[in-house]
N, C-alpha and C positions, 0 to 999 in steps of 0.2 A: 410355788407358794406366793401369792400376791399379798403384799403388805402395804398398808397405809400408815403413815406417821401423822398423827393428829395433835395439834398444838393449840390449846386454848390460850388466848391472850386478852389482856385488859390493861391498856395504858402502859405498853412495854416498849416505848420508843428507844429507851436506853439499850435494850438487849435484842430486839426482834431481828435486826439485820444479821448480827453475828450468829444468833441461834439458828435462824432459817438457813443461812449459807452453810453452816456446819452440818445441819441435818440433810440438806440437799446433796452434799458430797457423798452420802451413803447410797444414793441411787434409787431411793424409793419415792413413790408419790407422796406428796405432802399436802395436808389440809390444815389451814389455820382458821380457827373459830374466833373471830374478833368480837368480843362480847361488849360492844358499845363503847369502844375506846374514844376518849375525847382529846387525846394528844395527837402526835404525828404518826401513830402506828398505822392507820389506814393508808396514808400517803406513802409510807415506806414500803408497805406490802405491795403496793400497786406495781412496783418494778420487779417483783419476784415471780419466778415460774411456779407458783403454787396456787391451789384453789383456795378461795377465801369465802367463808360464810360470815356475814356481818350482821350481828344482832343490834337492834335499836328499838328500845333501850337495852341496857344491861339486864340479862336474864339470870345470871348466876353461873358458878363453876359447874355444878351438876348438870345444868341445862346444856352447857357447852359440850360436856362429855356425852350426853344423850344424843346430841346432834352428830357427834363424831361416829357413834355406833350406827346411827341410821344411815349416814353417808357411806360408811364402809359396807353395810349390807346392800344398799342400793347400787354401789359400784362393783359388786361382785368380788370383794376382797376376802381373803381367807383369814387374815389377822389385822388388827388395828393396834398400833402402839401409841399410847398417850404419854405426853411429857409436857412439862411446864416450860415457860419461855423466859424465865428470870435467871438463867445460867446456874440454876441449882440442880439441874439434871444434865448429865454429861452426854452430848450426842455421840461420842465415840463408844458408848456402851450399847448403842443400837444393835450392832452385830451380835452381841451376846444374847439379847432378847430374841433375835431372829433365829439364832442357832438353837436356843432352847425350844422355841416354837416348832422348828423343823424336826426336832427329835420326837415329836408326837406324844400323845398321852395326857396333855395338859389343856385346861380350859382358860385359866388365867395364870400368867407368869408375872409376879409382882416384885418390883424392886424393893429391897430393904436396905435402909441406911444403918441398920443395927445388927445385921447378920454376922458381920465381922467387926472387930474393934477398930474404931476410927480415931484419928488424932483429936485430942481434946480441944485443940485450937478451932476445930470446925464444929464444935458442939452447938446445938440449937439453944435458944433461951430456955432456962430451966423449966419455966411454966409450960412451954410447948412440949418439951420432952415428957413432963409429968402427965399432961393430958393424953399424949400419944400412948404412954406406957399404961395408963389406967384403962383406956379403951381397948388396947391390944390385949391386955390381961383378961378383961371381961369377955371379949370375943372368943378367946381361947377357952375360957372356962365354960362358956355356953355352947360353942359351936366346934371347938377343937376336935372333939371325938368324931364329929361328922366329917370334917375335912380329912382326918387321918383315916377314917373308915373308907373314904372314897379314894384312898391312895395318895392323898395330898399331905400337907404338913401343917404344923402349928405356925402361927404368924409371929413375926418379930417387929413388924412395922405396919400398922393398920392404915396409915395415912399417906404413904408414898404414892404420888400420882404417876410415877414412871412404871407403866405396866404394858404387857402384851395381852390382848384379849382375842380369843378365838371367836370370829364373827358369828359362826353358826350357833355357838353356845349362847352368845349374848342375845340372840333372837328369842331365846326362851324366857328371858327376864322381862318384868314389867317395872321399869325404872321410872319414877316420877319426881324424885327429889331434885330440886334445882340448885340448892345451895351447897355449903361446905359439909353438910351432913350426908352427902351422897355416898361416901364409903360405907356408912352404916347400912344403908339399903342394899348396896352391892354385896357386902359380905353375907348378910342374912339370906338374901335370895340365892346367892351362890351355894350356900350350905343347903338350903331347901331343895335345890336342884342337884345336889351331890356333885358339884363341880370339883374337878381335880386341880388343886392349887399348888403352885411351886413358887418359892421365893428365890431370887438370885441377888447377890450383893451389888449395891451401887454406892457411889461416893456420897458422903455426907458433906454437903456444901451449903453454907448459910451466908448469903451476901448481904442480906438486909434483916437483921434481927428485930427491927422496929416495924416491919411490914404489917399493915392493918388487915384484920378480918372484916372490919366494918361494924359500927354500932356496938351493941351489947356484947357481941362475940369477942371483942378485944379483952373482955374480962374473962380470965381463965376459968373461974368457977362457973360462970354462966355458960361458957362455951362447952365445958364438960357436961353440964346438965342438959344442954341442947342436944349434944351427940347421944347421950344416954337415952333421952326421951325418944329420939328418932329410932334408935336401935330397938328399944322396947316395943314401940308401936309396930315396927316391922316384924319382930318376933311373934307378936300376937296375930298379925295378919297371916303368917305362914305356920301357925302352930300345928296345923294338921300334917305338915310335911316334916316336922322337926320332933326330936325326942322331947318328952315333957320337961326334962331337966334344963332344956334351953330356955323355957319361957314360963315355967310354973309360978315363979315368984315376982314376975314383972307386974307393975301396976300402971298400965297405960290409960290415961284419961281420954284417949281419942274416942269420938262417937262411933258406935257400931260394934264395940267389943264388950 
């Protein structure tokens, strides 16, 4: 089973060397998508035995993940594991994702910071936890029956970026979202394609509670509305593949619906 570890980065000079070194220790090929960093990240990556895709200008988190999937497919990999570069994803958990992938039967193995109880000291800012909880609850209400019916499970963490993706399954998706709403598109399309989803517990680590999403998305209410809008648009796009209960009450103003 050929596995690629893909790490999106943006201005991560503080963490990138430690994270990459710890990931390399697990013996898998590593791809870093440098999404237009303006600090010393490119310089620091130059000395590492990893493949680097450098975007200029910054294209967004979702765009970096799409590039990771394309690179994994072009490289003939069976699985691609995505993880962040801010030391909030523990590289020593990589073998757990590999083991779960090797067990067969799954299309996406998603890390969850809430599958088991975590120390309160590591809790995220309350507004982030509330947004995650609201979106996770709505995804389960709309799509949970589809996931369970496909042999998967309900979600406990809609936004964790620490995931293993079966490359052949990802080829079936048409992902276009470039920003932080990327998980909304991923989960809806995964449900439409009857992907088999499993969660595994990962550590809840928050090093920088003041980290910015950028612009209006730093406002929790606006961020929640943005995510819901993206989800509802995607539900309407894939209505023919989903039960009516998943989309009947959404009011998506996108043209073409």
